[in-house]
Backbone as numpy.savetxt, mean C-alpha at the origin, in Angstrom:
# Nx Ny Nz CAx CAy CAz Cx Cy Cz
12.20 -12.92 -0.51 11.56 -11.82 -0.42 12.17 -10.73 -0.03
13.72 -10.59 0.49 14.14 -9.05 0.75 14.88 -8.71 -1.14
15.36 -9.75 -1.72 15.80 -9.54 -3.41 14.32 -8.90 -3.35
13.21 -9.21 -3.30 11.75 -8.57 -4.32 11.70 -7.23 -3.95
11.97 -7.65 -2.27 11.46 -6.12 -1.50 12.25 -5.00 -1.97
13.65 -5.68 -1.98 14.57 -4.46 -1.98 14.67 -3.85 -3.99
14.24 -4.67 -4.97 13.61 -4.11 -6.07 12.97 -3.03 -6.69
10.95 -3.95 -5.64 10.52 -2.47 -5.11 10.27 -1.49 -4.57
11.63 -1.30 -3.50 11.86 -0.50 -2.89 13.35 0.33 -3.66
13.66 0.15 -4.73 14.85 0.50 -5.36 13.80 0.80 -6.80
14.08 0.10 -7.38 14.04 -0.05 -9.03 12.23 -0.13 -9.06
11.41 0.29 -8.07 10.09 0.97 -9.12 9.76 1.38 -8.16
9.64 1.68 -6.74 8.99 2.75 -6.11 10.01 3.72 -6.07
11.20 4.42 -6.23 12.44 4.27 -6.38 13.15 5.47 -5.04
12.33 4.71 -4.16 12.60 5.43 -2.44 13.76 4.72 -1.20
14.21 4.17 -2.13 15.33 3.82 -1.87 16.73 3.22 -1.94
17.52 2.25 -1.19 19.03 2.26 -2.42 19.66 1.24 -1.76
20.60 0.53 -2.76 21.25 -1.15 -2.86 22.08 -0.71 -1.85
22.44 -1.11 -0.87 23.56 -1.39 -0.25 24.19 -2.74 -1.04
25.48 -1.66 -1.08 26.35 -3.23 -1.80 27.11 -3.80 -0.06
27.46 -3.06 0.26 28.24 -4.00 1.49 27.64 -3.10 2.73
28.55 -3.91 3.70 27.17 -3.27 5.44 29.15 -3.10 6.34
29.83 -2.81 5.54 30.75 -1.77 6.69 30.34 -0.92 6.67
30.73 -0.22 7.92 30.24 1.34 8.27 30.22 1.93 7.85
31.20 2.22 6.11 31.77 3.36 5.53 30.57 3.10 4.07
30.03 1.70 3.69 29.14 1.38 3.13 27.71 2.28 3.65
27.01 1.74 5.28 26.14 1.93 5.79 25.63 3.28 5.53
26.69 4.30 6.31 27.07 5.77 6.40 26.35 6.25 5.20
27.77 5.79 4.28 27.39 6.80 2.69 25.46 6.19 2.03
25.15 5.37 2.32 24.31 4.99 1.68 22.79 5.90 2.93
23.26 5.81 3.99 22.01 6.80 5.02 21.75 8.05 4.64
22.84 8.20 4.64 23.05 10.45 3.48 22.70 10.54 2.05
23.31 9.60 1.35 22.08 9.20 0.04 20.43 9.82 -0.04
20.16 8.86 1.06 18.80 9.13 1.34 18.23 10.04 2.33
19.47 10.86 3.01 18.46 11.75 3.61 18.83 12.48 3.18
19.63 12.83 1.91 19.70 13.99 1.34 18.70 13.84 -0.05
18.36 13.25 -0.39 17.55 13.33 -1.86 16.40 13.93 -2.04
16.07 15.02 -2.30 14.94 15.86 -2.36 14.08 14.62 -3.11
14.28 14.60 -4.55 13.18 13.13 -5.59 12.51 13.02 -4.09
13.51 11.92 -3.89 13.18 10.42 -2.26 12.79 10.82 -2.31
12.70 12.57 -1.12 11.72 12.66 0.51 10.67 13.28 -0.55
10.54 13.64 -1.71 8.95 13.89 -2.26 7.73 12.78 -2.80
8.60 11.54 -3.17 8.02 10.02 -3.80 8.08 9.90 -2.11
8.35 9.82 -1.34 8.22 9.50 -0.06 6.89 10.14 0.77
6.79 10.87 0.97 5.45 11.98 0.87 4.26 11.50 -0.48
4.06 11.75 -1.55 3.62 11.37 -2.47 2.56 9.35 -1.13
3.92 8.34 -1.70 3.34 7.67 -1.58 2.30 7.08 -0.07
3.11 7.85 1.39 2.43 7.67 2.50 1.36 8.45 1.90
0.44 10.00 1.77 -0.45 10.84 1.35 -1.52 8.78 1.38
-0.81 8.75 -0.19 -1.60 7.10 -1.28 -2.20 6.76 0.08
-1.15 5.59 1.03 -1.25 4.75 1.94 -2.56 5.53 3.35
-1.64 6.51 3.37 -2.16 7.15 4.91 -3.07 8.10 4.57
-3.92 8.78 4.05 -4.24 10.20 3.28 -5.74 9.60 2.93
-6.10 10.76 2.09 -7.25 11.06 1.66 -7.48 10.24 0.22
-6.89 9.47 -0.92 -7.30 8.35 -1.31 -6.90 7.24 -0.52
-6.76 6.83 0.19 -6.24 5.75 1.45 -7.84 5.90 2.40
-8.28 5.81 2.17 -9.93 6.15 2.51 -11.33 7.05 2.00
-10.54 6.82 0.17 -11.25 6.71 -0.14 -11.81 5.41 -1.02
-10.41 5.07 -0.68 -10.38 3.60 -1.42 -11.41 2.81 -0.50
-10.80 3.27 0.46 -11.56 2.04 1.63 -13.16 1.89 2.37
-13.15 3.07 1.89 -14.81 3.66 1.45 -15.81 2.90 0.64
-14.41 3.34 -0.60 -15.68 2.73 -2.13 -15.06 1.27 -1.86
-14.42 0.90 -1.08 -14.81 -1.37 -0.74 -15.52 -1.57 -0.15
-15.31 -0.26 1.19 -16.53 -1.17 2.47 -18.32 -0.41 1.69
-18.52 0.11 1.16 -19.72 0.70 -0.18 -19.58 -0.54 -0.53
-18.61 -0.83 -1.70 -19.08 -2.78 -2.89 -19.34 -3.61 -1.73
-18.66 -4.29 -0.51 -18.71 -5.11 0.69 -20.96 -4.92 0.47
-20.96 -4.09 1.29 -21.99 -3.82 1.71 -23.14 -3.77 0.57
-23.06 -3.27 -0.44 -24.19 -3.87 -1.72 -24.23 -4.90 -1.70
-22.98 -5.63 -2.16 -22.71 -7.13 -1.90 -24.02 -8.33 -0.89
-23.64 -7.72 0.06 -24.21 -8.25 1.40 -25.63 -8.00 0.62
-26.47 -6.71 0.83 -27.22 -6.64 0.34 -27.89 -8.18 -0.89
-27.30 -7.53 -1.77 -27.83 -8.48 -2.97 -27.75 -9.91 -2.42
-27.12 -10.67 -1.66 -27.26 -11.74 -1.17 -27.57 -12.22 -0.64
-28.64 -11.41 0.22 -29.92 -11.42 1.25 -31.28 -11.10 0.77
-31.91 -10.10 0.03 -32.48 -10.21 -0.85 -32.61 -11.79 -1.89
-31.22 -12.09 -2.33 -31.52 -13.02 -3.38 -31.46 -14.27 -2.66
-30.88 -14.27 -1.31 -31.32 -15.89 -0.52 -31.90 -15.79 -0.16
-31.96 -18.08 -0.37 -33.80 -18.61 0.19 -33.61 -18.50 1.73
-32.90 -18.54 1.86 -32.96 -18.38 3.45 -33.29 -17.52 4.59
-34.06 -17.42 5.47 -34.80 -16.55 5.69 -36.89 -16.21 5.03
-36.03 -16.94 3.72 -37.65 -16.50 3.01 -38.03 -18.08 3.61
-39.60 -17.59 3.87 -40.28 -18.17 4.37 -41.42 -18.55 3.29
-41.82 -20.19 2.98 -43.01 -20.84 1.82 -44.49 -20.39 2.12
-45.26 -19.86 1.89 -46.35 -20.25 2.48 -47.16 -21.63 1.33
-47.93 -22.42 2.74 -48.30 -23.48 2.55 -49.45 -23.69 3.03
């Protein structure tokens, strides 16, 4: 999973860097790169807004609406709870 996650962060979302080594110097240089990259910061802010902000709330509300609509359909169409006249 680490390689897949790394590719998403580095290549797709472009909000991270691949660390080639684990020495103090390697880590220090890459942390500085991340902290000083203004474009990366803007992408992180946008991603956060999409996940936690208005877009996410709208999507969650929409999904809940679809779910409750489906429940209503099932409740109306289902023979459970219907009584037959005898």
